[in-house]
C-alpha positions in Angstrom: 68.1 29.7 -245.0 67.1 29.6 -241.3 65.4 26.2 -241.8 68.7 25.0 -243.4 70.9 26.1 -240.4 69.4 24.0 -237.6 69.6 21.0 -239.9 73.3 21.8 -240.5 73.9 22.3 -236.8 72.1 19.1 -236.0 74.4 17.3 -238.5 77.5 18.9 -237.0 76.4 18.0 -233.5 75.7 14.4 -234.5 79.2 14.2 -236.1 80.8 15.6 -233.0 78.9 13.1 -230.9 80.1 10.3 -233.1 83.7 11.6 -232.9 83.4 11.9 -229.1 82.2 8.3 -228.9 85.0 7.0 -231.2 87.6 9.0 -229.2 86.3 7.5 -226.0 86.5 4.0 -227.6 90.0 4.7 -228.9 91.1 5.9 -225.5 89.8 2.8 -223.8 91.5 0.6 -226.4 94.7 2.5 -226.0 94.6 2.1 -222.2 93.9 -1.6 -222.7 96.8 -1.9 -225.2 99.1 0.0 -222.8 98.2 -2.4 -220.0 98.9 -5.4 -222.2 102.2 -3.9 -223.2 103.1 -3.2 -219.6 102.2 -6.8 -218.7 104.3 -8.1 -221.6 107.3 -5.9 -220.6 106.9 -7.2 -217.0 106.8 -10.8 -218.2 109.8 -10.2 -220.4 111.8 -8.7 -217.6 110.9 -11.6 -215.3 112.0 -14.0 -218.0 115.3 -12.2 -218.5 116.0 -12.1 -214.8 115.3 -15.9 -214.5 117.5 -16.5 -217.6 120.4 -14.7 -215.9 119.9 -16.7 -212.7 119.8 -20.0 -214.7 122.9 -19.0 -216.6 124.7 -18.4 -213.3 123.5 -21.7 -212.0 124.7 -23.5 -215.2 128.1 -21.9 -214.9 128.4 -23.0 -211.3 127.3 -26.5 -212.3 129.8 -26.6 -215.0 132.6 -25.4 -212.7 131.5 -27.9 -210.1 131.4 -30.8 -212.6 134.9 -29.9 -213.8 136.1 -29.9 -210.2 134.5 -33.2 -209.5 136.0 -34.6 -212.7 139.5 -33.4 -211.6 138.9 -34.9 -208.1 137.7 -38.2 -209.7 140.8 -38.4 -211.9 143.1 -37.7 -209.0 141.4 -40.3 -206.8 141.6 -42.8 -209.7 145.4 -42.1 -210.0 145.8 -42.5 -206.3 143.8 -45.7 -206.2 145.7 -47.1 -209.2 149.0 -46.3 -207.5 147.8 -47.9 -204.2 146.8 -51.0 -206.2 150.1 -51.2 -207.9 151.9 -51.0 -204.5 149.7 -53.7 -203.1 150.4 -55.9 -206.2 154.1 -55.4 -205.7 153.8 -56.2 -202.0 151.8 -59.4 -202.9 154.3 -60.5 -205.5 157.1 -59.9 -203.0 155.3 -61.9 -200.3 154.6 -64.7 -202.8 158.3 -64.8 -203.8 159.4 -64.8 -200.2 157.1 -67.6 -199.2 158.3 -69.9 -201.9 
């Protein structure tokens, strides 16, 4: 029986050694996975922050475009009114000169 026991202890020690090596490997993999997850979360946060900024910029551009459109329409009305006044003055001048 004594000759059996060291053999059994050797087997248990070998198994424990393999378990220890695998646990170390798993720990390293877990740390690597955690780092990748942290990097991914950081990238996602950066993307979300940029998206929010771009959305704000787009809203400002849309508001600005709408304001420019209103200004353009007002200038167009003013210009048309001025042209109509000039046309009326020209017609009056033509009639008066005949």
